[in-house]
C-alpha positions in Angstrom: -9.6 -20.2 -34.7 -12.5 -20.1 -37.1 -16.0 -21.3 -36.1 -16.5 -25.0 -35.8 -16.1 -27.9 -33.3 -12.8 -29.0 -31.7 -12.4 -32.8 -31.9 -9.9 -33.5 -29.1 -8.1 -36.8 -28.2 -5.1 -37.4 -25.9 -1.7 -37.6 -27.6 0.0 -41.0 -27.9 2.4 -40.5 -25.0 2.0 -44.0 -23.6 -1.2 -43.3 -21.7 -3.4 -44.8 -24.4 -2.7 -47.3 -27.1 -2.7 -46.5 -30.8 -5.7 -47.8 -32.7 -7.0 -48.1 -36.3 -10.4 -46.8 -35.4 -8.9 -43.8 -33.6 -6.8 -43.0 -36.7 -9.9 -43.3 -38.9 -11.8 -40.8 -36.7 -9.0 -38.3 -36.9 -8.6 -38.7 -40.6 -12.4 -38.3 -41.3 -12.3 -35.2 -39.1 -9.4 -33.7 -41.0 -10.9 -34.3 -44.4 -14.5 -33.3 -43.5 -15.8 -30.3 -45.4 -19.1 -28.8 -44.2 -20.6 -28.8 -47.7 -23.4 -31.2 -48.6 -22.1 -31.5 -52.2 -18.6 -32.7 -51.1 -18.1 -36.5 -50.9 -16.0 -36.1 -47.8 -18.6 -34.2 -45.8 -20.1 -35.7 -42.7 -23.8 -35.5 -41.8 -26.6 -37.3 -40.2 -30.2 -37.6 -41.4 -31.1 -34.3 -39.8 -28.1 -32.1 -39.9 -24.8 -31.3 -41.6 -21.8 -31.4 -39.2 -19.9 -28.0 -38.9 -16.2 -27.7 -39.5 -14.1 -30.1 -37.3 -10.7 -29.3 -35.8 -9.0 -32.5 -34.8 -6.4 -32.1 -32.0 -4.1 -34.5 -30.3 -3.1 -32.8 -27.0 -3.1 -33.3 -23.2 -6.2 -32.4 -21.2 -7.3 -33.1 -17.6 -10.5 -33.7 -15.6 -10.3 -30.1 -14.5 -10.5 -29.0 -18.2 -13.6 -31.2 -18.6 -15.2 -29.7 -15.5 -14.4 -26.2 -16.9 -15.9 -27.1 -20.3 -19.1 -28.4 -18.6 -19.4 -25.3 -16.5 -19.0 -23.1 -19.7 -21.5 -25.3 -21.6 -19.1 -25.9 -24.5 -18.7 -29.7 -24.2 -20.9 -31.2 -27.0 -20.3 -34.9 -26.3 -17.7 -37.5 -25.3 -17.0 -41.0 -26.8 -14.4 -43.7 -27.0 -13.3 -45.8 -30.0 -12.5 -49.4 -30.5 -12.5 -52.1 -33.2 -15.6 -54.0 -32.0 -17.9 -51.1 -31.1 -16.3 -48.5 -33.4 -17.7 -45.7 -31.2 -19.0 -45.9 -27.6 -20.6 -42.8 -26.1 -19.6 -41.6 -22.5 -22.4 -40.3 -20.3 -20.7 -40.1 -16.9 -17.2 -39.8 -15.4 -16.6 -40.6 -11.8 -14.3 -38.1 -10.1 -13.6 -37.4 -6.4 -16.7 -39.4 -5.2 -19.0 -37.6 -7.7 -20.3 -38.3 -11.2 -19.7 -35.7 -13.9 -22.8 -35.9 -16.0 -22.0 -35.4 -19.7 -24.5 -34.4 -22.5 -26.8 -37.2 -23.5 -29.0 -37.6 -26.7 -32.2 -39.6 -27.5 -30.4 -41.8 -30.0 -27.7 -42.7 -27.5 -24.9 -40.9 -29.4 -24.3 -37.3 -30.2 -24.4 -35.7 -33.7 -20.6 -35.8 -34.4 -20.1 -39.4 -33.2 -23.2 -40.6 -35.1 -22.0 -39.1 -38.3 -18.5 -40.6 -37.8 -20.0 -44.0 -37.0 -22.3 -44.0 -40.0 -19.4 -43.1 -42.3 -17.1 -45.9 -41.0 -19.9 -48.5 -41.3 -20.6 -47.4 -44.9 -17.0 -47.9 -45.7 -16.8 -51.3 -43.9 -19.9 -52.5 -45.8 -18.7 -51.3 -49.2 -21.5 -48.8 -49.6 -19.0 -46.0 -49.9 -15.7 -46.1 -51.8 -12.6 -45.4 -49.7 -8.9 -45.9 -50.0 -9.1 -47.9 -46.8 -11.0 -50.8 -48.5 -10.5 -53.1 -51.5 -12.9 -55.5 -53.3 -11.6 -59.1 -53.7 -13.5 -59.9 -56.9 -11.8 -63.3 -57.4 -13.0 -64.5 -54.0 -16.5 -63.3 -54.7 -16.5 -65.1 -58.1 -15.1 -68.2 -56.4 -18.0 -68.5 -54.0 -20.6 -67.4 -56.5 -19.3 -70.0 -59.0 -19.1 -72.7 -56.3 -22.7 -72.0 -55.4 -23.8 -72.2 -59.0 -21.8 -75.5 -59.5 -23.2 -77.1 -56.4 -26.7 -76.2 -57.3 -26.3 -77.9 -60.7 -24.2 -80.8 -59.4 -26.7 -81.9 -56.9 -30.3 -82.0 -58.1 -33.0 -81.2 -55.6 -34.5 -84.6 -55.7 -31.1 -86.1 -54.7 -30.4 -83.8 -51.8 -31.5 -86.5 -49.3 -29.1 -89.0 -50.7 -26.2 -86.5 -51.2 -22.8 -88.0 -51.0 -19.7 -86.0 -49.7 -17.0 -85.1 -52.2 -13.5 -83.5 -52.0 -13.3 -79.8 -52.7 -9.7 -80.2 -53.8 -10.8 -82.6 -56.5 -13.2 -80.0 -57.9 -10.5 -77.2 -57.7 -7.9 -79.5 -59.3 -10.1 -80.7 -62.1 -11.7 -77.4 -62.7 -15.2 -79.0 -62.7 -16.6 -82.5 -63.2 -18.9 -84.4 -61.0 -20.9 -85.6 -63.9 -22.4 -82.1 -64.6 -20.0 -81.1 -67.4 -19.9 -77.5 -66.2 -16.4 -76.0 -65.8 -15.7 -74.0 -62.6 -13.5 -70.9 -63.2 -12.0 -70.3 -59.7 -9.0 -68.2 -60.9 -7.2 -70.1 -58.2 -3.6 -68.9 -59.2 -4.7 -65.3 -59.2 -6.3 -65.7 -55.8 -3.1 -67.2 -54.4 -1.1 -64.3 -55.8 -3.4 -61.7 -54.3 -3.4 -63.6 -51.0 0.4 -63.7 -51.0 0.5 -59.9 -51.7 -2.0 -59.3 -48.9 -0.2 -61.6 -46.4 3.1 -59.8 -47.2 1.6 -56.4 -46.7 -0.1 -57.6 -43.5 3.2 -59.0 -42.2 5.0 -55.8 -43.0 2.2 -53.8 -41.3 2.5 -56.2 -38.2 6.3 -55.8 -38.2 6.1 -52.0 -38.3 3.4 -52.0 -35.7 5.6 -54.2 -33.4 8.5 -51.9 -34.0 6.4 -48.9 -33.2 4.9 -50.6 -30.1 8.4 -51.5 -29.0 9.7 -48.0 -29.5 6.7 -46.5 -27.7 7.2 -49.1 -24.9 10.9 -48.1 -24.6 9.9 -44.4 -24.6 7.2 -45.1 -22.0 9.6 -47.1 -19.9 12.2 -44.3 -20.1 9.6 -41.8 -19.2 8.5 -43.9 -16.3 12.1 -44.1 -15.1 12.5 -40.3 -15.5 9.2 -39.8 -13.7 10.4 -42.1 -10.9 13.6 -40.2 -10.6 11.7 -36.9 -10.7 9.4 -38.3 -8.0 12.3 -39.3 -5.8 13.9 -35.9 -6.3 10.6 -34.2 -5.5 10.2 -36.4 -2.4 13.8 -35.3 -1.3 12.9 -31.7 -2.0 9.7 -32.1 -0.1 11.5 -33.6 2.9 14.1 -30.8 2.7 11.3 -28.2 2.5 9.5 -29.8 5.4 12.7 -29.7 7.5 13.2 -26.1 6.4 9.6 -25.4 7.3 10.1 -26.8 10.8 13.2 -24.6 11.2 11.4 -21.6 9.8 8.5 -22.2 12.2 10.9 -22.4 15.1 12.7 -19.3 13.9 9.3 -17.5 13.5 8.4 -18.5 17.1 11.7 -17.2 18.4 11.3 -14.0 16.4 7.8 -13.6 17.7 9.0 -14.0 21.2 11.8 -11.5 20.6 9.3 -9.1 19.0 7.0 -9.5 22.0 9.9 -8.9 24.4 11.0 -5.8 22.3 7.4 -4.5 22.3 7.3 -4.8 26.1 10.6 -3.1 26.3 9.5 -0.4 24.0 6.3 0.1 26.0 8.4 0.4 29.2 10.6 2.9 27.5 7.6 4.9 26.3 6.3 5.0 29.8 9.7 6.1 31.1 9.8 8.7 28.4 6.4 9.9 29.4 7.4 10.1 33.0 10.7 11.8 32.1 8.8 14.3 29.9 6.4 15.0 32.7 9.2 15.4 35.2 11.0 17.6 32.7 8.0 19.9 32.3 7.6 19.9 36.1 11.3 20.8 36.6 10.9 23.5 33.9 8.0 25.0 35.8 10.0 24.8 39.1 13.0 26.4 37.4 10.8 29.2 36.1 9.4 29.7 39.6 13.0 29.7 41.0 14.0 32.2 38.3 11.1 34.4 39.3 12.0 34.1 43.0 15.7 34.8 42.3 14.7 37.8 40.2 12.4 39.0 43.0 15.1 38.4 45.6 17.7 40.2 43.5 15.3 43.1 43.2 14.8 43.2 47.0 18.5 42.8 47.6 19.2 45.5 45.1 16.8 47.8 46.8 18.2 47.0 50.2 21.7 47.6 48.9 20.7 50.9 47.6 19.1 51.8 50.9 22.2 50.7 52.8 24.5 52.6 50.5 22.3 55.7 50.8 22.2 55.3 54.6 25.9 54.6 54.7 26.7 57.7 52.8 24.4 59.8 54.9 25.9 58.4 58.1 29.5 58.0 57.1 30.7 61.0 59.1 28.7 60.0 62.2 30.0 56.5 61.8 33.6 57.7 61.7 33.1 59.8 64.8 31.3 57.0 66.5 34.1 54.6 65.6 36.7 56.9 67.0 34.7 57.4 70.2 33.7 53.9 70.7 36.8 52.2 69.3 34.6 50.4 66.6 35.6 49.5 63.0 33.9 47.6 60.2 35.9 45.7 57.5 34.9 43.5 54.6 36.7 40.2 55.0 35.0 38.2 52.2 32.1 38.8 49.8 29.1 39.8 51.8 31.0 39.2 55.1 31.6 42.1 57.6 34.0 42.1 60.5 32.9 44.3 63.5 35.8 45.2 65.9 35.5 46.8 69.3 38.2 48.2 71.6 38.1 50.3 74.8 35.5 48.0 76.3 37.5 46.6 79.3 39.1 49.5 81.3 41.7 47.1 82.5 42.7 46.2 79.0 41.7 49.1 76.7 43.3 47.6 73.6 41.7 44.1 73.9 39.7 43.4 70.8 36.1 42.1 70.8 34.7 41.2 67.3 32.1 39.3 65.3 31.8 38.4 61.6 28.3 39.2 60.2 27.1 37.4 57.0 24.9 39.7 55.0 24.6 37.5 51.8 20.9 37.0 52.4 18.0 39.0 53.8 18.3 37.1 57.1 21.6 38.1 58.6 23.7 35.7 60.6 26.9 35.7 62.7 29.6 33.2 61.6 32.0 33.9 64.5 32.3 35.8 67.8 35.4 36.5 69.8 34.9 36.1 72.7 31.6 34.2 72.6 28.7 36.4 73.5 25.7 34.7 75.2 23.1 37.4 74.2 24.2 37.4 70.6 21.3 35.4 69.2 18.8 37.8 70.8 20.7 40.8 69.4 20.8 39.2 65.9 17.1 38.5 66.0 16.3 42.2 66.8 18.6 43.3 63.9 16.8 41.1 61.4 13.5 42.4 62.6 14.3 46.1 62.8 17.2 46.4 60.3 18.7 49.1 62.6 22.5 48.7 62.4 23.5 51.5 64.8 21.1 50.2 67.5 22.6 46.7 66.9 26.1 48.1 67.2 25.3 49.9 70.5 23.6 46.9 72.0 26.5 44.7 70.8 29.1 46.9 72.4 27.1 47.2 75.6 26.7 43.3 75.7 30.5 42.9 75.3 31.1 45.5 78.1 28.7 43.8 80.5 30.2 40.4 79.8 33.7 41.8 80.4 32.6 43.3 83.8 31.1 40.0 84.9 34.2 38.2 83.9 36.4 40.6 86.1 33.9 40.3 88.9 34.2 36.5 88.9 37.9 36.6 88.8 
């Protein structure tokens, strides 16, 4: 928009009533030209009013506050038939007064220029399409004044006698003065009739417009009431939904808290499991190392035994034949030692033990017959690792036990 001043008034939507003065203000604003030589320009004694932009639109108190804060509100005023223009200096809102711009003369520059122009038109000092001169009426009163001044001499004023104005109007003069009174009565009546007809038409149109606006306003009130009820229903529904949502949020928060506690517990369990896992891995590694070490020892022992066995195989064969002793593998890492020719009374009677060599510490799984000194012999074997000495001592222990059994029999 070009430079100038916005002249804003609320639209006629039922909030305010239409008025002649309001229409005059808007019309003067529209026809105003900021040119001193133009007859439609508006000005005061000290300044020419800039271009005006009349607007009929809705605005709120918030808009007024914003305009005040921006410093763009020049002035505010109301209009009416009696006062024409009435300035506004304060607006009460939310317990506070909005202080509007004030001027020394009581009115702002725009409202002053508008007021002066309307008064000029009302008083006939400026020609306007809004006013008409009733010359006949003016002539009537001027002529009546002239007639009365001649009909009643000054020296007879104290003894003045009343007379009927209708007589003067009907006779066109008289009263002894001999001066005719040209009232143009018929023309006045015609003009009055035309004026009254136009006034009645204007009143009828105004009534129709007021009726239409009232119906529109009533309809809008009904629509607003329906919208209000609908909004109240929606607010109630929203409030109910809000309560449900709050309850749902509470439940969800409780579930979240429970889940967080569960997650924390799982994290602790995971940490413990991870720690145990690492510890077990370390134990497994130690066991692997121990097994590897034991395998190495067993492998070396096996090699020693195999070497010793090969070296003494012949001696063992001769010893077996002489002593009646044989060795057999009955299971993996299980050796069966058999002895005969121990009891002279029963040379073929068999004495035997089963020796478990699956670990470095040897052990006897069975003995036939049971031999009381066997634990001592086995302990010496595990300490010395001397199989031949173990076999000799074992045979001798079986022989001694057999003799004792015969003796007790």
